[in-house]
N, C-alpha and C positions, 0 to 999 in steps of 0.2 A: 411345515415349511414356513419360515418367516423371511421376507425379502424386503430390503431397505435400499433406497437410492440416495446417495450423497448424505451419509449420516451427519456430516458437519453442517448441512443445511443448503449447500450450493456446490456447484462444480468447482474443482480446485485448479490451481495454476502450476503446481510442482509435481512432476512425475517422480523426481528424486525423493521428495519428502514422503509421499505416499508409499513408495517402494520401501524406504527405510523402515516405515512403521509396519508394513505387512510382512516383510521378509525377515524381521527380527523380533525379539521379545520386547515387551512393553518398556516404557521409560527409556527409549533409545539405547537399549542394551545391544551389545554386539552378538550375543548368543542367539541361537535360532531353535531353542527347544520346543517352542509351541508350534513351529511350522512343520506340518506333516509332509507336504510336497508342494511343488510349484510347477505350473504348466503355462505355456504360452500359446497364443493364436496369432497367425499372420505376421510373425516375427522371424527374423533370420539368424538371431544370435541367442546366446544362453541368457537365462533370466537375470544374472547379475549385470549384464550390459543392455538388456532389452529395453529398460526404461530410457536409456540414452537414444536408442533408435526411435522410440515413441516421441521423445522431446524434439528430436531433429525433424521428424515428420510434421509435428505441429508448427514448428518455426518456418517450415517450407510450404505452408498452406497456400500462400499467394502464388508461388512458383508452380506448384502442382496444378492449380486452377488454370494458370496461363498455358501450361503445356497441354492440358486437356481441353482447352478452348472454352473454359467455363468463365462466365462473367462474374467478377467479384461482387459479393453481396455486402450487406450492412455489417459493420463491426458490432461485436457483442462484448459485454462485460463478463460474461460467463467464461470460466477457464476451460481448457481442453481436456481436463482430467475428470472422468466420470467414475465415481466410486460406488460399487454395488456390494451388498452383503447378503449372502444366502445362509440362513441358519436352518439346519436339517433337524427334523424330528428324530427322536431316539428309535422310533419304530421303522424308520426308513432304511434302505440299503445304504450303508456308509462306506462302501468300497470306493476306491478312487475312480473306477470306470463309471459307476453310477452317478457319482457327484459331478464328474466332468460332463457326462451326458445331460444331466439336468441343467448345468450351467450353460451348455451350448444351446439348449432349447430356449432358455431364458433370454440369451443374447439375440437369438433369432426372432424374439417377440418384440424387441425394442427397435423402433424405426418407423418408417412410413412407406406405404405402397399407393402411389397416385391413382392406380387403376381401381382401388377400392375406396377412394375418397371423392368428396364433392366440394365445390366451392372454389373461389379464386385463389385461396391461400395454399392449395395443395402443392407439394414439391414437384419438381420437373423430372425426378428420377426415383426409382425404387431404391431404398437404402436402409439396411438394418445393421445392428451392432455386430452380428457375427462376421461381417465383412471387414471390420475394423481391427486394429491391433489391440490385444488385451493380454493381461497376465492374471492367472488364478493362483491364490495362496490359500492352502487348506490349513486351518488352525484347529487344535484340539485342546485348548487351554481353558475352555469354559464347559458348562454343563452340556451344551449342545455343540456338536461339531459344526463348523461353519466355514464358508468360503468368502474371502475378500477378492473382488475382481476389479482391476484397474483397466479402464477402457479409454483409448484415445479417440475422442469424438471427431478428429480430423481424419477423413478417409485417406488411406495411404496411396491411392492412385490418382484421384481427381481433386483432393483437398477440400471437398465440401463437408461441412459440419453435419454430424448425425442429428436428424430431427428428434428433439427431446421433449416436445410438449406432451403433457398427459402421461409422463413416464410412470407415475405412481399407479394410475388406473391400469396401464398396460401390465405392470408387474403384478398387481393384485389379480388381474384376470388370468395371467399365466399361472400364478401360485394356486389359484382355485382349481384350475385344470390339472395341475401337477398333483395336488392332494387327492383329487378324485382318482387319478391313475395309481397312486401308491397306497390308497386306502386309509388316509389319515384326515379325510375331510371332516369327520365328526369332531375332531379336536379343535377346529377353527370355525365354529358356527357363525361368528360375527362376520366373517368374510363372505359366506354365502348370503347372509341377510343383507349385507351392504350391496352385493352384486344385484340382488333382486330389487333393492330400492333404486339403484342406478338405472336398471332396466325400466323402472316405472317413471324415470325422469326426475327423481329426487336427488338432491345434493347431500352428500354424506361427508361429514368432517369430524374427525376424532380429535382428542386432546393433543396439544403440541408436545413434541419430544422435549424432555428436560435434560439439563446438564447432568453429568455423572455425579458431581458433588451434591446436587440437590436430590438426586435419586437416593444416594447413600443416606442423606439426612432424613428423607422420608421414611426409609426402612428403620432407621434408628429410633426416631421419636414415636413411632407407632408401636406401642406396647400391647400386651395382652389385656390390660385394663381398658375399659370403655371410657377413654378421656379424649374423645374426638374434638371437643371444643378447644381444649388447651392445645392439643396436637395441631389443629388447623391454625391456631393463633401463632404457634411457634414457627410453623412452615411459612405462614404469610410474612412474618417478620423477617425470616431469613431470605425469602424470595425478594422482598422489598430491598433489603440491603445489597443482595447480589445485583439486582436490577439497577440500583443507584450507581454502584461501582462500574457496572458494564456500560451504563449510559455515559458516565464520566470518561471512561476509556475511549469510547467511540467519539465523544465530543473532542477529546484531545487528539485523536487520530485525524478527524476531519480538519481540525484547526491546523495541525501540522502539515497536512497535505496542502491546505490553502497557503500556508506560509512558504512552503517549498515552491509551490507553483508561482507564487507572487515573486519570489526571489529570482527564480529561473526566467520568468517573464520579463522582469526588469533588465536582467543581464542580456537577454535576447534583443530587447528593444534598444539597449545601448549599442550593441554590436550592429544592428541594422542601421541605426542612425549614423554610426561611423562609416559603414560601408556606403551609405547613400552620399554622405559628405565627400568621401574619397572619389566616388564616381563623378560628382558635381565638379570637384576641383580638377580632375583629369580632363573633363570636357572643357573647362575654362582654359586650362593650359593649352590644350590642342587648338582651341579657337584663337588664342593669342599668337601661338607660333604660326598658324596659317596666315594670320594677318601680317605677321612679321616677314614672311617669305613671299607674300603676294607681289610686292614691287619687283622682286628678283625674278619671279616667274613671268611677270609682264615684260620685263626687259629682255629676258631670254627669248620669249616668244617673238618680240619685235626683231631682235637680232637674227634669229633663225629665218624669219620671213624674208628679211633683206638678203641673207645669204642664198636662199632658194632662188630669188629673182636673178641674182648675179650668176648662179650656177646655170640656170636655164638659158640666160643670154649668152654665156660663153660656149655653150654646147652648139650654138648656131654657126660658129666660125672655127677654122682649123686651129688657129693659135689659142682660141678660147678652150677648145677641147683638150689641147696639150696642157693648158694650165689646170683644167679639171682633173686630167690624168695624174699630174704630179700631186695635187691635193688628195686625190682618192688613194694613191699608193701610200702616201704618208699616213692617212687615216687608217688604211688597212694594216700597216705595220704596228700602229698603236693598238689596234684591235687584236692582233696576234700576240702582242706582249701581255694583253689582258686575259689571254687564255683561249683565243679562237683556235679551232682545229685545223683549218686549211693552211697550207704552206704559203710562204711569201711569194715564191716564183709563180705558183699557180694563180694566186690572186692577182699579181701584177700583170700576167699575160691576159687574164680575162678583162681587167680594167682597161688595158691598151686596146683590146679588140672589140669590146662590147659596150655600147652606151648604157645598156640596162645595168651592167655591173657597176659602172660609175655612179649611176643614180642610186643603186642599192647601197653602195659604200657611203654616199653622201647622207642618205636617210639614216643609216646605222650610226653615223657620227653624231647627227643631231639627237637621235634617241639616247645615246650614251650621255650627252650633256644634260638632257632632261632627267635621266635616272640619277645622275650624280647630284643634282640639286634636290631631288626627292629624298635620296639617301641622307643627305645632310639634314634635311628637315626631320626625317624620322629619328635620326640619331639624337637630335636635340629634344624631340618629344619623349623618347625613351628615357633620356637623362632626367627630364622633369618628372616622369612617372616614378622612377626609382626614388627620387627625393620625396615624392608624395607618399609612396608606400612605406618608406622608412619612418616618416612622421606618423603614419597610420599605425604601424606596428608598435611604436612606443606608446601611443594612446591606448591601443588595445591591451597592451601588457598592464598598463595602469588599471584599466577597468577589470581585467581578469584577476589581478591581484586583490582588488577590492572585493570582487565576487567571492573569491576563495576565503578571504577573511570573514565575510558575512556568513558564508556557508558553514564554516567551521564553528562560528559562534552559535548558529542556529542548531547545528548538530549537538553541541554540548547542552543546549537548552532542552532539546528533545530527549537526550539521554537522561537528563535530570528528571524529566517528566516520566520517562520509562521506569526509573527507580521508584518514583512516587506510586505509580500503578502497581509495580511489583510488591512494594510494601503493603499496599491496600489489599491485594489478593492474599498475601501471606497472613495478614490480620484476619481477613474473612475466613481463611482455612482454620485458623486457631479458634475463632469464634464458633464455627460449626463443630469443631472437635469438642469445645467446652459444652455445647448443647448436648452432644451425644454422651459425654461423660456424665452429665447430670441425669441422663435417662438410662444409663447402662445398669444392668442388674446381673444376676448370676447366670443368665442364659449364655451358653458357649457361643451361640450364633451372634449375640450382641458383641461379645468380646472380639470375635473374629472381624466383625464389621468395624470396630474401633481400630483394629490393626490395619484394615484397608484404608481408613481415613488417615492414618499416619503416613501411608504411602502418598495419599493425596497432598498432604502438607509438604512432603519432600518434593513432589512434582511441582508444586507451586513455587518453591524456592528457586527453580530454574527458569522462571518466567521472564527474566531480564533478556536473555538471548532470544527467546521466542517473541518477546515484545518488539524487538528490533525488526524481526522478520515479518511478523503479522501486523502490528499496529503501524509501523513506519511504512510498510508495504501496502497499507490501505485495507488490510483484512480485519475481520472482527476477532476479538478474543474468544468468541463463542466456540470457535473451532478447537481451541486448546482443551476445553472442558466437556466437549460433547462425548457422551458415553456410547460407544458403538459395539463393544464386545459382549455386553450383557443383554438381557431381554429388552427389546425395544418397546416403545409405547404402542398402544393399539393402533391398528392401521387407520390412516386418514388420507383424505384427498388433498392434494396441493391446491393452490389458488387458481390453477388453470384447468381443474378437472371438468368444468362445464364448457370449456372452449374446445373448438374443433382442432384436430391436428393440423398445424399449418405447414410444418416441414420445411419452411423457407430457410434456405442457406443463409446463415448469419455470419 
C-alpha cells in the first residue's frame, strides 16, 4: 500500500478540474475506460453532479459557520480540495468492498481529536475526514490498482476546515497499520524503519517528488552500462533547464499578479476619490441651500408667533372667538381638500362648540406652512443632488472606459507572455526527447518509453489554455507536470512533521 496526499504539492481550488481528471481518461479525454467504479460519501446526488455540491458547500463556509454559531477563523491560502491517492499492492484484496473499506479507514485517520491532544493550539472540536464530503475513483490503468479520493475540507454542517497538519505522518502511520493487517508489511521495510526513527524523536525526510517528465528522463538515460557520471551530468543539465524555465514562469506569474493588483487598486482608488468628492459636493450644496432658506424660516417663525398671540387674544372675547371660528373653518376646509379624512360638517360643528378644536385647527395650519417650506427646500436639494450625480456618472464612465482599455492591453501582454512560456515548455519537451533518442537502443522498454515521451510533447502543446488558468490564476506550472499515476517517490515527511497538530480552523 502506497498513499500520497496532494500529489501536486498542495491543496487545490477546483473540484471540477480534479473530478474531470479522475472521472475520465488522461489528457482530458471524454472516455472513461480506466475508471473501474466511483463511490461517494456524505453526498446526496450522483457522482457526475457531486462535485457541484462539494463546491457549493465550500463557497458557503462562512454561512455554515454563522448558522452553527462558530466564530470565523483566519483565512488560508490553501484550497478546499484535498486529493488523496491509495495504490494497492497486487497481493491485497482488490475487490471493491475491500478497497472502499480501506479508504474509509484511511479517511477516519485524518483529522484531530482534542481529547487526545495537548497544548494551546488544539482544535475546539473532534473532526475527521470521514465526516466530510468525498468521492472515490478506482483506476486500473497502471500496474497497481489505485484509488483517487477527492475530499472537501469544508465540513458540510458547521463549515470548519479539516485539520490537515501532519497529514503525511498520519497517512504513513495508517498505511503501516494497514500493511500489517493484510500481510504486506515486509514489502515496505522503509516505512517501518521510519516509524521507529520517529518514535525515537528523529526527523525523517525523503527525496522530493519529481515531475513526470523528469522521471521519464531518468528512466531513459539510465542504461545497463555503468555510466553513472555521464548519466548524472545529463540529468543535472536537464533539471537545471527545467528549473530555470519554471522559475521564469513563476516570476512572470508573480509579476502579472502584481500588475493586475496595481491596475485594480488604481481603479478602486479613483472610484473612492470620486465618491468622496461627490459626498463633499452634496454636503456643500445642502449647506448652501440651508443658508438660502434660513431667512425664510426666520420670517415664517416670526409671522406664526404673531398669529399665535392674536389667536390667543381673540379667544378671550365673544367677537374674537367668532373670528377664530371663521378662520378655523376655512383652514379646516383647506385641510379636507388636501386629503383629511373627517367630513366638513363634523369639523365645523366641533370648531363652533369646542375651543380645543379651534386651537388644534390653528396648530395644524401653522404646521402645514412649516412643512410646505421644508418640502420646497428638499425639492431644491434633490434637484442639486441629481445634477451632481449626473456629473459623477459621466466622470465614472470616463474612468471605467480608461480602466477597460488598460485592462485589455494588460491581458494581451499577459497572453503574449503565456505563448512565450508555452513555446519554452514545448522546446524543453523536444530537448528531453532528443536526449532520450540519443540513449535509445534496441530494448523494447526504451522504445515504449520514447512513445510515452511523444505523449508528453503533445500534452505540452496544450499548455496555453492551462497557462491562462494556472499562471494567471496564481498557481504554479508544477501541477501540470506532476506525475501521480505512476510509482511515487519514497515516503517523506513534510515540513510540518515535527510540529504538533494544531487543528485550528483556518
